C-alpha positions in Angstrom: 4.5 12.4 10.5 2.4 10.6 8.0 1.5 7.2 6.7 3.4 5.6 4.0 3.0 2.3 2.0 5.6 -0.3 1.3 5.4 -3.5 -0.6 6.9 -6.1 -2.8 6.1 -7.4 -6.3 5.8 -11.3 -6.7 5.2 -13.7 -9.5 4.2 -17.4 -9.3 5.8 -20.3 -11.1 4.0 -23.6 -10.5 2.9 -23.3 -6.8 5.8 -21.1 -5.6 5.7 -17.2 -5.2 9.0 -15.6 -5.9 10.1 -11.9 -5.2 10.6 -9.7 -8.3 12.2 -6.8 -6.5 13.5 -5.5 -3.1 10.5 -3.5 -2.4 8.5 -0.4 -3.4 8.0 2.8 -1.6 5.0 4.3 -3.4 3.9 8.0 -3.4 1.7 8.9 -0.5 -2.0 9.3 -1.5 -4.5 9.0 1.3 -7.6 8.5 -0.9 -5.8 5.7 -2.7 -4.7 4.2 0.6 -8.4 4.1 1.6 -9.3 2.3 -1.7 -6.5 -0.1 -1.1 -7.1 -1.1 2.6 -9.2 1.2 4.6 -6.0 3.2 5.7 -7.0 6.8 6.3 -10.6 6.1 5.1 -13.2 3.3 4.7 -13.4 3.0 0.9 -11.5 -0.3 0.5 -12.7 -2.3 -2.6 -11.1 -5.5 -1.1 -10.8 -6.1 2.5 -7.3 -6.3 3.9 -6.2 -9.8 3.7 -3.2 -9.9 6.0 0.3 -10.9 5.0 0.3 -14.0 2.8 1.9 -17.0 4.6 3.2 -18.2 1.3 5.1 -14.9 0.5 8.5 -15.1 -1.0 11.7 -14.6 1.3 12.3 -11.1 0.2 8.8 -9.8 1.3 9.0 -12.0 4.4 12.2 -10.6 5.4 11.1 -7.1 5.2 7.8 -7.6 7.0 8.8 -10.0 9.8 11.5 -9.6 12.5 13.4 -12.3 14.4 12.4 -12.7 18.1 15.5 -13.0 20.4 15.0 -14.5 23.8 16.5 -11.7 25.6 18.1 -8.2 25.2 21.6 -9.4 25.1 20.9 -11.8 22.1 19.0 -9.1 20.3 21.8 -6.6 20.7 24.1 -8.9 18.7 21.7 -8.8 15.7 20.6 -5.3 14.6 17.3 -6.5 13.2 16.2 -8.6 15.9 13.8 -7.7 18.7 13.8 -8.9 22.3 11.0 -11.4 23.2 9.6 -9.0 25.9 9.3 -6.1 23.5 7.7 -8.4 20.9 5.1 -9.7 23.4 4.4 -6.1 24.5 3.8 -5.1 20.9 1.6 -7.9 20.2 -0.5 -7.5 23.3 -1.0 -3.7 22.4 -2.1 -4.7 19.0 0.9 -3.2 17.2 2.3 -6.3 15.8 1.3 -9.9 15.2 3.1 -13.4 15.4 3.9 -15.0 12.1 2.8 -18.3 13.5 2.4 -20.3 16.8 6.2 -20.7 17.2 6.6 -17.0 18.0 10.0 -16.9 16.4 9.0 -14.2 14.0 6.8 -10.9 14.7 5.8 -8.2 12.4 7.8 -5.0 12.8 6.0 -2.9 15.2 6.0 0.1 12.7 3.9 -1.8 10.1 0.2 -2.3 9.9 -2.6 -3.3 7.6 -0.8 -5.9 5.4 -2.6 -7.1 2.3 -2.1 -8.1 -1.3 -3.6 -7.6 -4.7 -3.7 -9.2 -8.0 -3.2 -7.3 -11.3 -6.9 -7.1 -11.9 -7.7 -5.9 -8.4 -5.0 -3.2 -8.5 -6.3 -2.1 -12.0 -9.9 -2.1 -10.6 -8.8 0.3 -7.7 -6.6 2.6 -9.9 -9.7 2.9 -12.3 -12.0 3.7 -9.3 -9.5 6.3 -8.2 -9.4 7.9 -11.7 -13.2 8.1 -12.0 -13.6 9.4 -8.5 -11.1 12.2 -8.9 -12.5 13.2 -12.3 -16.0 13.4 -10.8 -14.8 15.5 -8.0 -13.0 18.0 -10.3 -16.1 18.2 -12.5 -18.3 18.9 -9.7 -16.0 21.5 -8.4 -15.8 23.2 -11.9 -19.6 23.3 -12.1 -19.8 24.9 -8.6 -17.4 27.5 -9.4 -18.9 28.1 -12.8 -22.3 28.8 -11.1 -20.7 31.7 -9.2 -20.8 34.9 -11.2 -19.2 37.4 -8.9 -15.7 36.8 -9.9 -13.5 39.1 -12.2 -13.3 37.6 -15.6 -9.4 36.7 -16.1 -9.0 35.4 -12.7 -12.3 33.4 -13.0 -11.3 31.7 -16.3 -7.9 30.8 -14.8 -9.5 29.2 -11.8 -12.0 27.3 -13.9 -9.3 26.1 -16.2 -7.6 24.5 -13.2 -10.7 22.4 -12.6 -10.5 21.0 -16.0 -7.3 19.3 -15.5 -7.4 16.9 -12.3 -4.0 15.8 -11.2 -2.8 12.5 -12.4 -1.9 9.7 -9.9 1.9 9.8 -9.2 3.6 7.7 -12.1 5.0 5.0 -9.8 1.5 3.5 -9.3 1.1 3.3 -13.1 4.6 1.8 -13.4 3.7 -0.9 -10.8 0.6 -1.7 -12.6 2.4 -1.8 -15.9 5.0 -4.4 -14.4 2.1 -6.5 -13.2 0.3 -6.3 -16.5 3.5 -7.3 -18.3 3.8 -10.4 -16.4 0.1 -11.4 -16.7 0.4 -10.8 -20.5 2.8 -13.6 -20.6 0.6 -15.9 -18.4 2.6 -15.2 -15.2 0.4 -14.7 -12.2 1.4 -11.6 -10.3 0.6 -10.1 -6.9 1.6 -7.0 -5.0 2.1 -7.4 -1.3 1.9 -4.2 0.8 1.7 -2.8 4.3 1.6 0.7 5.8 3.7 2.4 8.4 2.6 5.0 10.9 
């Protein structure tokens, strides 16, 4: 079982954030997760900020779960959690209360929530691209320095190091959507969190 990322795209009109979609489940990429929020590494360009308290309803409904007072009440609502289980998850550090009322708790599967602006996501993706390109160039140089390989296989192997894999297109599409909004003067942000 691995770690995956989930999130929603939001735009702001006046002082209110509104959801643009029902959520993104983006391609798994542990080095990128490290750059985003220190998940599966310690390379984050922006420290995780937590779940924004002014998030739109669609993001909040995905991240927070209603706390029922008891198991019977929770059993009548498929997405509710009994208070005892919520308290246990919070005490163990697997969940957090939305606020002091303790009526909403984060889903116990979610962790490391944060959000990024368009410019911040662009910065992270640019860093990702540069780091991967440097890695592949270094590996090609290491392999080229070895002389004991048969010529045809050697040339094929070196050619592979000339073409680093591109980031999965869904990350480029997300950034493109954010840039399209920003180009029209609409502030955008991507709220995200990870699962176990």
